[in-house]
C-alpha positions as CSV (number, residue, x, y, z in Angstrom):
1,M,0.0,0.0,0.0
2,A,2.9,2.3,0.7
3,E,4.0,2.6,-2.8
4,L,0.4,3.2,-4.0
5,K,-0.4,6.1,-1.8
6,H,0.8,9.1,-3.7
7,S,0.9,7.4,-7.1
8,S,-2.7,6.4,-7.4
9,A,-4.2,8.7,-4.7
10,R,-5.0,7.6,-1.2
11,A,-7.4,8.5,1.4
12,F,-6.9,9.4,5.0
13,A,-9.6,8.6,7.5
14,L,-9.8,11.2,10.2
15,I,-13.5,10.6,10.3
16,V,-12.9,8.0,12.8
17,L,-15.2,9.8,15.1
18,F,-18.3,9.2,13.0
19,G,-20.9,8.1,15.5
20,T,-18.6,8.6,18.4
21,A,-19.3,9.9,21.9
22,I,-16.6,12.2,23.1
23,V,-16.9,12.6,26.9
24,A,-17.1,15.0,29.8
25,C,-18.0,13.8,33.3
26,A,-21.2,15.3,34.8
27,K,-21.7,15.7,38.5
28,S,-25.0,16.6,40.1
29,E,-26.9,17.0,36.8
30,V,-26.5,16.9,33.1
31,I,-27.1,20.3,31.3
32,S,-29.2,19.5,28.3
33,G,-32.3,21.0,26.8
34,G,-35.0,20.3,24.3
35,G,-33.1,21.8,21.4
36,A,-33.2,20.2,18.0
37,G,-29.6,19.0,18.0
38,G,-28.4,15.4,17.4
39,T,-30.7,12.8,18.9
40,R,-29.6,11.4,22.2
41,G,-29.7,7.7,22.9
42,G,-30.5,5.6,25.9
43,T,-29.3,6.9,29.3
44,T,-28.4,4.9,32.4
45,I,-27.3,6.0,35.8
46,G,-24.6,3.8,37.4
47,A,-23.7,3.3,41.0
48,G,-21.7,6.4,41.8
49,G,-24.0,8.7,39.8
50,T,-22.0,8.5,36.6
51,L,-24.2,9.3,33.6
52,S,-23.4,7.4,30.4
53,I,-25.0,8.5,27.2
54,T,-24.9,6.9,23.8
55,V,-25.3,9.4,21.0
56,N,-27.0,9.0,17.7
57,T,-24.7,11.1,15.5
58,T,-27.1,11.8,12.6
59,P,-28.4,15.3,13.0
60,S,-32.2,15.4,13.2
61,T,-32.4,18.8,11.8
62,P,-30.5,21.0,9.3
63,P,-27.2,22.3,10.7
64,S,-28.5,25.9,11.0
65,S,-31.0,24.7,13.7
66,S,-29.0,22.0,15.4
67,A,-27.9,23.9,18.5
68,D,-29.0,22.7,21.8
69,A,-30.7,25.6,23.5
70,A,-29.3,24.8,26.9
71,V,-25.7,24.3,25.9
72,V,-23.2,27.1,26.0
73,S,-20.8,26.2,23.2
74,Q,-17.5,27.2,24.7
75,A,-18.2,26.8,28.4
76,V,-17.0,23.3,29.0
77,G,-14.8,23.9,32.0
78,C,-15.3,22.4,35.4
79,D,-13.3,22.6,38.6
80,G,-14.0,19.0,39.6
81,G,-15.8,19.9,42.8
82,D,-18.8,18.1,44.2
83,G,-21.1,20.7,42.7
84,C,-19.5,20.6,39.3
85,K,-21.8,20.7,36.3
86,C,-20.3,19.7,33.0
87,P,-22.2,20.6,29.8
88,P,-21.7,18.4,26.8
89,L,-18.4,18.6,24.9
90,N,-20.0,19.2,21.5
91,V,-18.0,17.8,18.6
92,A,-18.6,18.0,14.9
93,V,-16.8,15.8,12.3
94,F,-16.6,17.1,8.7
95,G,-15.7,15.1,5.6
96,K,-15.3,11.6,4.3
97,P,-13.5,8.6,5.8
98,G,-10.4,7.1,4.3
99,K,-10.0,4.0,2.2
100,W,-6.6,2.6,3.1
101,G,-5.0,1.0,6.1
102,A,-3.4,-2.4,6.5
103,N,-6.3,-3.9,4.7
104,P,-7.2,-1.3,2.0
105,Q,-10.9,-0.8,1.3
106,G,-11.6,-3.0,4.3
107,D,-10.0,-1.3,7.3
108,P,-12.8,0.6,9.0
109,D,-12.6,3.0,11.9
110,T,-14.9,1.1,14.3
111,A,-12.2,0.5,16.9
112,L,-12.0,4.1,17.9
113,Q,-15.8,4.4,17.9
114,E,-16.2,1.4,20.1
115,W,-13.4,2.6,22.5
116,L,-15.1,6.0,22.9
117,N,-18.6,4.7,23.2
118,G,-17.6,1.9,25.7
119,S,-14.9,3.7,27.7
120,S,-16.2,7.3,27.9
121,A,-17.9,8.3,31.1
122,G,-20.2,11.3,31.2
123,T,-21.9,13.3,28.5
124,A,-21.1,13.9,24.9
125,R,-22.7,15.3,21.7
126,V,-21.3,14.3,18.4
127,D,-22.6,15.3,14.9
128,N,-21.3,13.7,11.7
129,F,-21.3,15.8,8.5
130,P,-19.8,13.7,5.7
131,N,-21.4,16.0,3.1
132,R,-20.7,19.7,2.6
133,V,-22.4,22.1,5.0
134,I,-22.5,25.8,5.0
135,L,-20.3,27.3,7.7
136,T,-22.0,30.1,9.5
137,S,-21.2,31.6,12.9
138,E,-24.5,30.3,14.2
139,F,-23.8,26.8,13.1
140,L,-20.2,26.8,14.4
141,A,-21.2,28.2,17.8
142,T,-22.9,24.8,18.5
143,Y,-19.5,23.1,18.8
144,N,-16.4,23.1,21.0
145,V,-14.3,20.8,18.8
146,I,-14.4,20.4,15.1
147,I,-12.5,17.5,13.4
148,L,-11.6,18.0,9.8
149,G,-11.4,14.8,7.7
150,S,-11.3,14.5,3.9
151,L,-13.1,17.7,2.8
152,S,-14.2,16.2,-0.5
153,D,-16.9,14.3,-2.3
154,D,-14.7,11.3,-2.5
155,S,-11.7,11.0,-0.2
156,N,-9.6,9.2,-2.7
157,M,-10.3,11.1,-6.0
158,G,-12.1,14.3,-5.0
159,P,-13.4,16.7,-6.1
160,F,-12.3,18.7,-3.1
161,W,-14.5,21.3,-1.4
162,T,-14.2,25.0,-1.7
163,F,-15.3,27.4,1.1
164,T,-16.3,31.0,0.5
165,D,-14.5,33.9,2.1
166,A,-17.4,34.4,4.5
167,E,-17.3,30.7,5.6
168,A,-13.5,30.9,6.2
169,T,-13.9,34.1,8.2
170,A,-16.7,32.5,10.3
171,F,-14.4,29.5,11.0
172,H,-11.5,31.7,11.9
173,T,-13.6,33.7,14.3
174,W,-15.0,30.5,15.9
175,I,-11.4,29.4,16.7
176,Q,-10.4,32.8,18.0
177,D,-13.4,32.7,20.3
178,G,-12.4,29.4,21.9
179,G,-13.1,26.6,19.4
180,G,-10.6,23.7,19.0
181,V,-9.9,22.2,15.6
182,I,-8.1,18.9,14.9
183,A,-7.1,18.5,11.3
184,M,-5.5,15.8,9.1
185,T,-4.7,15.6,5.5
186,G,-3.1,13.2,3.0
187,Y,-6.3,11.4,2.3
188,S,-5.3,11.4,-1.4
189,G,-2.3,11.7,-3.6
190,I,-3.9,14.6,-5.4
191,G,-2.3,17.8,-4.2
192,D,-5.5,19.8,-4.4
193,E,-6.8,18.0,-1.2
194,I,-4.8,20.4,1.0
195,R,-6.6,23.5,-0.4
196,P,-9.9,23.3,1.6
197,V,-8.2,22.4,4.9
198,N,-5.7,25.3,4.4
199,Q,-8.6,27.6,3.7
200,L,-9.9,26.9,7.2
201,I,-6.7,26.7,9.3
202,G,-4.1,28.5,7.1
203,F,-4.9,31.9,8.6
204,S,-3.2,30.7,11.8
205,G,0.1,30.1,10.0
206,V,-0.3,26.3,10.4
207,A,-0.8,24.8,6.9
208,Y,-0.2,21.6,5.0
209,N,2.5,21.2,2.4
210,D,2.0,19.5,-1.0
211,D,4.6,16.8,-0.4
212,G,4.9,13.3,1.0
213,T,6.4,12.3,4.4
214,W,7.1,8.9,5.8
215,G,7.4,7.7,9.4
216,A,10.5,6.0,10.6
217,C,11.0,2.3,11.2
218,T,12.9,1.9,14.5
219,D,12.1,-1.9,14.5
220,W,11.3,-3.7,11.2
221,R,9.4,-6.4,13.1
222,I,6.9,-3.8,14.2
223,C,6.7,-2.1,10.8
224,G,6.3,-5.3,9.0
225,C,3.7,-6.8,11.4
226,A,1.7,-3.5,11.8
227,H,1.9,-2.7,8.0
228,S,2.9,0.9,8.8
229,N,6.0,2.9,9.6
230,T,6.0,4.8,12.9
231,L,6.0,8.2,14.5
232,S,8.4,8.2,17.3
233,D,10.2,11.6,17.4
234,W,8.2,13.6,20.0
235,N,8.9,17.0,21.4
236,R,8.5,16.5,25.1
237,S,10.3,19.7,26.2
238,D,7.8,22.4,24.9
239,P,5.3,22.9,27.8
240,V,2.6,24.0,25.3
241,V,2.5,20.7,23.5
242,A,4.3,18.3,25.8
243,N,1.0,16.7,26.9
244,L,0.3,15.6,23.3
245,S,2.9,12.8,23.8
246,T,1.9,11.9,27.3
247,G,2.1,8.1,27.6
248,V,2.9,7.8,23.9
249,T,6.0,6.1,22.4
250,L,4.8,4.9,19.0
251,V,1.9,5.3,16.7
252,G,1.5,4.3,13.1
253,Y,2.5,6.9,10.5
254,Q,2.6,5.9,6.8
255,N,2.7,8.3,3.8
256,G,1.4,11.6,5.0
257,R,2.1,15.3,4.4
258,S,4.4,17.7,6.3
259,I,3.0,20.8,8.1
260,A,4.3,24.4,7.9
261,A,4.6,25.9,11.4
262,P,4.8,29.7,12.1
263,T,7.4,31.1,14.5
264,D,4.7,31.2,17.3
265,G,3.6,27.6,16.5
266,H,4.6,24.6,18.5
267,V,6.0,21.5,16.8
268,A,5.0,18.4,18.8
269,A,6.4,15.7,16.6
270,T,8.6,15.2,13.5
271,V,9.2,12.5,10.9
272,D,11.3,11.9,7.8
273,G,14.4,13.8,8.7
274,G,12.8,16.6,10.8
275,K,9.6,17.4,8.8
276,N,6.7,18.5,11.0
277,A,4.2,15.8,11.7
278,L,2.2,17.3,14.5
279,V,1.8,21.1,15.0
280,G,-0.2,23.1,17.6
281,K,-1.0,26.8,17.7
282,L,-2.8,28.9,20.2
283,V,-5.1,31.3,18.4
284,G,-6.9,33.8,20.5
285,K,-8.9,31.7,23.0
286,G,-8.9,28.7,20.7
287,R,-6.5,26.1,19.4
288,V,-5.4,24.6,16.0
289,L,-3.9,21.1,15.9
290,A,-2.7,19.7,12.6
291,Y,-1.6,16.1,12.2
292,G,0.0,14.8,9.0
293,D,-1.3,11.2,8.7
294,E,-4.4,9.0,9.3
295,W,-3.0,5.6,10.3
296,I,-4.1,6.2,13.8
297,T,-7.7,5.8,12.7
298,Y,-7.8,2.3,11.2
299,T,-9.1,-0.6,13.2
300,S,-6.1,-2.8,12.2
301,Q,-3.9,-0.3,14.0
302,W,-6.0,-0.5,17.2
303,T,-7.1,-4.1,17.7
304,G,-5.4,-5.9,14.9
305,A,-8.7,-6.9,13.3
306,G,-8.2,-7.1,9.6
307,N,-4.5,-7.0,9.8
308,P,-3.1,-9.7,7.4
309,S,-0.3,-10.5,9.9
310,S,-2.5,-11.0,13.0
311,S,-2.3,-14.8,12.8
312,D,1.4,-14.9,12.0
313,P,3.3,-16.5,14.9
314,S,6.4,-14.4,14.2
315,C,4.4,-11.2,14.7
316,Q,3.1,-12.0,18.2
317,G,4.1,-9.1,20.4
318,Y,4.9,-6.9,17.5
319,L,1.4,-6.1,16.3
320,P,-0.1,-2.6,16.5
321,Q,-2.2,-3.5,19.6
322,D,1.0,-4.5,21.3
323,Q,3.3,-1.6,20.3
324,Y,1.1,1.5,19.6
325,Q,-0.6,3.8,22.1
326,M,-3.5,4.8,19.9
327,A,-6.0,5.4,22.7
328,Q,-3.7,7.6,24.7
329,F,-2.8,9.6,21.6
330,W,-6.4,10.3,20.7
331,Y,-7.2,11.2,24.3
332,N,-4.3,13.6,24.3
333,M,-5.3,15.3,21.1
334,I,-9.0,15.8,22.1
335,R,-8.0,17.0,25.5
336,W,-5.4,19.5,24.1
337,S,-7.8,20.9,21.6
338,Q,-10.3,21.9,24.3
339,P,-8.2,22.6,27.4
340,T,-11.2,23.8,29.5
341,S,-12.9,20.4,29.3
342,N,-11.6,19.4,32.7
343,C,-14.2,16.6,33.1
344,F,-13.2,14.8,29.9
345,T,-12.1,11.3,30.9
346,I,-11.7,7.8,29.8
347,V,-12.3,4.7,31.9
348,D,-10.6,1.6,30.4
349,T,-9.2,-1.1,32.6
350,Y,-8.0,-3.3,29.7
351,N,-6.1,-0.4,28.1
352,P,-5.7,2.2,30.8
353,I,-4.5,5.7,29.8
354,T,-3.1,8.6,31.6
355,I,-5.7,11.3,32.3
356,W,-4.3,14.8,32.6
């Protein structure tokens, strides 16, 4: 697959959060209302008063009217006290999923969805927008975090979306007012794919380059068994982005794109001889986080399901589920993008992560 990615066009799959519940813990009560946002699923109260909500991510109304009347979009902070009330961490996912992975055309993103739905404690609200929506200030104000996937009609071949100046301005203002964006690119070998993402985040000085980057291979047994190279060069000394690598040593990184970082940006990880692979930028009250690859989204890279090498005896102990810290890395990115979400947590006894 590696040799195919920029020769025949490849697709990244950031849209791993389709149908996912991002979390924030709620104490005392859940702040919700009768708004017309995404439909909420079954609710159960556990012993200790933890509220677990499964979210139906198909918006029940057009985007312009999807805001929950009782949710303040940016006020997701909580001091953790007994009287703490955590409104939902509202997340929107834009774009198409990818088509590659260790098992091209058959490597879905269900592992991340199942992990979030099964391990998140608290409240969440996630809307999935695989098709083009009009970005207005009213629509954007509904969300705390927006994840940019393949902004296209087809993640492999395009065509790629174009945003108007008014839409780009609304998105920029949303970030400056406290929104957090997580972006990825490299979904296709077609260079035009970076244009719509750069329209939305390029104003910050963080932008994708039209090139190709490869992860390193510190252990060929891991790379061969995982069917991916790795990202292993982390910047743990910059206090602004150091938490992005908390608990993380390796994640899969195949053929992606490098990221331009402004002088006031923060490079959190590099690949391929020092090219930027993960860049964060503080923008007003908000945050921009750009990642250069999608391998962290595929099920084969989480659980090994669909990995052609899963049954190979020589690969035991060297598979992605043995060597990669996918859950921790995703927690870190979500948490960093919305730093006031102090109740955001993951409870997973099988694959415990560090909560910060």
